C-alpha positions in Angstrom: 0.1 -0.2 0.2 1.1 3.4 -0.8 1.6 5.9 2.3 -1.1 8.5 0.9 2.0 10.9 0.3 1.8 11.2 4.1 4.7 14.1 5.0 5.2 14.4 9.0 6.7 17.9 9.8 10.1 18.1 10.3 10.0 21.4 12.6 8.3 22.3 15.5 6.1 25.9 15.7 5.7 25.8 11.8 3.7 28.9 10.8 0.9 25.9 10.3 1.3 24.8 13.4 0.4 28.3 14.7 -3.2 28.2 13.1 -3.8 24.7 13.3 -3.5 23.1 16.8 -4.2 19.7 18.9 -7.6 19.9 20.7 -7.0 17.9 23.8 -8.9 17.0 27.2 -7.2 17.6 30.6 -7.8 14.6 32.9 -6.4 13.6 35.7 -3.0 15.2 34.6 -3.1 13.9 31.4 -3.5 15.6 27.9 -5.7 13.7 26.3 -6.1 14.6 22.6 -9.6 14.4 20.7 -8.8 15.9 17.3 -7.0 18.8 15.4 -8.8 22.5 14.6 -7.7 25.8 12.9 -8.6 29.4 13.7 -10.8 31.3 10.8 -10.4 34.7 12.4 -7.9 35.8 15.2 -9.9 36.4 17.9 -10.3 32.8 18.5 -12.8 31.4 16.7 -12.3 27.9 15.0 -13.3 25.0 13.0 -13.3 21.3 13.8 -15.2 18.1 12.9 -18.6 18.2 14.8 -17.7 14.3 16.2 -14.7 15.9 17.5 -17.0 18.2 19.3 -19.2 15.2 20.3 -16.5 13.4 21.8 -15.0 16.1 23.8 -18.6 16.7 25.0 -18.9 13.0 26.4 -15.8 13.2 29.0 -17.3 16.6 30.2 -16.4 18.0 32.6 -13.2 17.6 32.4 -11.6 20.9 30.8 -11.5 21.2 26.6 -8.8 23.1 25.5 -6.6 24.0 22.1 -2.9 23.6 22.6 -1.4 27.0 21.4 2.1 27.0 19.9 4.1 30.0 18.7 7.1 30.2 16.8 9.1 31.8 19.4 11.9 29.2 21.0 12.8 29.4 24.5 17.0 28.8 25.1 16.0 25.3 26.1 14.7 24.9 22.6 11.1 24.4 24.0 8.2 26.4 22.1 6.3 29.2 23.7 2.7 28.2 24.1 -0.2 26.7 26.2 -3.2 25.5 27.0 -6.3 27.8 25.8 -9.6 27.0 27.2 -12.5 26.6 25.0 -15.7 28.6 26.2 -18.2 27.9 23.7 -19.0 25.4 21.0 -21.5 24.6 18.3 -22.2 21.5 16.4 -24.6 21.7 13.8 -26.6 18.2 13.6 -26.7 18.2 9.5 -23.1 18.5 9.0 -19.8 16.9 10.4 -18.2 20.6 10.8 -18.7 22.3 14.3 -17.4 25.8 15.7 -15.7 26.9 19.0 -14.3 29.9 20.4 -10.7 29.5 22.0 -9.4 32.1 24.9 -7.2 34.4 23.6 -3.2 33.9 24.9 -2.3 36.6 27.0 0.7 39.2 26.5 2.7 38.2 30.3 4.2 41.7 30.0 1.3 43.6 29.5 -1.7 41.6 30.3 -3.9 42.4 26.8 -4.9 39.6 24.7 -3.3 38.7 21.6 -4.2 37.6 18.3 -4.3 34.6 16.8 -2.8 33.4 13.0 -5.8 32.1 10.7 -6.6 30.2 7.7 -8.7 31.9 4.7 -11.5 29.5 3.5 -12.8 28.8 -0.1 -16.2 27.8 -0.4 -16.0 27.3 -4.2 -16.5 23.2 -4.6 -13.3 21.9 -5.7 -13.4 19.6 -8.8 -12.8 16.1 -9.2 -8.9 15.0 -9.8 -7.7 17.8 -8.7 -5.1 17.9 -6.0 -5.5 18.5 -2.2 -3.2 18.3 0.8 -4.9 17.5 4.5 -3.1 18.8 7.6 -3.3 17.4 11.0 -2.3 16.0 14.7 -2.0 12.3 14.3 -0.3 11.3 17.2 0.6 13.1 20.7 0.8 12.2 24.4 1.5 14.5 27.0 1.0 15.6 30.8 0.4 18.5 33.0 1.4 19.5 36.6 0.1 21.5 39.4 1.5 24.7 38.0 0.1 24.3 34.6 3.6 23.3 33.2 2.8 21.0 29.8 5.3 18.2 29.2 4.0 16.7 25.7 5.1 15.6 22.6 2.9 15.6 19.1 3.1 14.7 15.8 1.9 16.7 12.6 1.6 15.7 9.2 0.4 16.9 5.7 -0.9 14.2 3.2 -1.3 15.2 -0.4 -4.1 13.4 -2.6 -6.1 13.3 -5.6 -10.1 14.1 -5.4 -11.8 11.0 -6.5 -15.6 11.7 -5.6 -17.5 15.0 -5.3 -20.8 14.7 -3.4 -22.1 18.5 -3.4 -25.3 17.7 -1.3 -24.3 14.4 0.5 -22.9 10.7 -0.3 -25.7 8.7 1.4 -28.3 9.4 4.2 -26.6 7.2 6.8 -22.5 7.4 7.2 -22.0 10.7 5.4 -25.5 12.7 5.0 -24.0 16.0 4.1 -21.7 17.6 1.4 -18.4 16.0 1.1 -15.5 15.0 -0.8 -13.6 11.6 -1.3 -9.6 11.5 -1.4 -6.9 9.2 -2.2 -5.0 11.2 0.8 -4.2 9.6 4.0 -6.3 11.2 6.8 -5.0 9.1 10.4 -6.9 9.3 13.6 -6.2 12.5 15.5 -6.5 14.8 12.1 -10.1 15.0 12.1 -11.0 18.5 12.1 -7.9 19.3 10.3 -8.1 21.9 7.1 -8.0 20.4 3.4 -6.3 23.2 1.4 -6.7 23.4 -2.3 -3.7 24.0 -4.7 -4.1 28.3 -3.7 -3.4 27.1 -0.2 -7.6 27.9 0.7 -9.5 25.7 2.9 -11.9 24.0 0.9 -12.7 21.4 3.3 -12.8 19.9 6.9 -11.4 16.0 7.4 -13.8 13.9 9.1 -12.6 10.2 8.1 -10.1 8.0 6.6 -10.1 4.3 5.6 -7.4 1.7 5.2 -9.1 -1.5 3.3 -7.0 -4.3 3.7 -5.9 -5.4 0.2 -6.5 -2.0 -1.3 -3.6 -0.2 -2.5 -5.2 3.4 -2.2 -6.2 5.2 1.0 -9.5 6.2 0.8 -10.4 9.2 2.9 -13.5 11.9 3.5 -13.5 15.4 4.2 -16.7 18.0 4.5 -17.1 20.5 1.9 -16.7 24.1 3.4 -19.8 26.0 1.7 -22.5 24.8 4.1 -20.9 26.3 7.1 -21.7 29.6 5.7 -25.1 29.3 6.9 -24.5 28.3 10.6 -24.9 30.6 13.3 -23.0 31.0 16.1 -23.1 33.7 19.1 -20.4 36.4 19.7 -20.3 39.9 20.4 -19.7 42.4 17.6 -18.6 45.8 18.2 -19.4 48.1 15.4 -18.5 51.2 17.6 -15.1 51.1 19.6 -16.3 53.7 21.9 -19.8 51.7 22.7 -19.4 49.6 25.7 -23.3 48.2 25.8 -21.8 45.0 24.1 -24.1 42.2 23.8 -24.3 38.9 22.5 -26.1 38.2 19.3 -26.7 35.2 16.7 -24.7 35.6 13.2 -24.0 33.6 10.4 -20.6 32.9 9.2 -21.7 34.3 5.8 -22.6 37.6 7.9 -19.1 37.6 9.6 -17.5 36.8 6.0 -19.2 40.1 5.0 -17.9 42.0 7.9 -14.4 41.2 7.2 -14.6 39.2 10.9 -13.9 35.7 9.4 -11.1 35.3 6.1 -12.9 34.0 3.3 -12.5 33.9 -0.5 -14.9 36.3 -1.9 -16.4 33.4 -3.8 -18.9 33.2 -0.8 -20.8 36.1 -1.6 -22.2 33.9 -4.7 -24.1 31.6 -1.9 -27.5 33.2 -1.3 -29.1 32.4 2.4 -32.9 32.2 2.4 -34.9 32.8 6.0 -38.0 31.3 6.4 -40.8 32.5 9.0 -40.2 29.0 10.9 -36.9 30.5 11.7 -34.7 27.9 9.6 -32.9 28.7 6.9 -31.9 27.5 3.4 -28.2 27.8 1.6 -28.5 28.0 -2.2 -25.5 27.6 -4.1 -25.0 28.2 -8.0 -24.1 25.4 -9.9 -20.3 27.0 -10.5 -19.5 28.3 -7.4 
């Protein structure tokens, strides 16, 4: 069997590792990995797979965190970073894509919140036989002491493959009842929730599963398509006027956040039409050539 062009990262603190991170649960001073996530704005909003959030919810009330990494090395070769508690999550029932807010890291000298690096979304439906690359954390272990010092080791990999099938609406009604693509890339456990990049380096999918069938020379992996998330609602605080202290939490779609420039997205998202119905539901309409 081929390796699915599976290439472990050889560096630590890589630029991608600052926007893509392990999602972990802290349990009995152990760091338990549950999947991968990635930031879509610099204020801590991230995407992962919905089944990653569902698994994390099952092991609550243990602490759920993003493991943040920077490119700044200490004198001993270790990286700056740490645990960012996750304070809100949303997992739409009809998709295998979920969202969350991670608490921003703090500048220890000023006490101010630091922004994080983010990735750009491309809702365009990719073409069959085009190349994609998935990135995620496929192996990790570690522990934490009473002073919140972390000792851990993790492995990041990128895997490149070809899109062999596109399912713009769903593949089937049971296993993959959502818009998705099949690829020959190798997606190992732990990479779920990681981004899938197109040839322009934009996120066109979210890793959801990988299959290693005995006797099959190629890997079979699936990723959720990006376009449906633009109709998803989250709750957040939008400050239109910097002088306005009366801040309130409001529901807002990812589409509206992208329109406000609060989520990084390719301009093709503007071709998506979202219809609101009197019963509170929404319909997302996409052109045949998004």
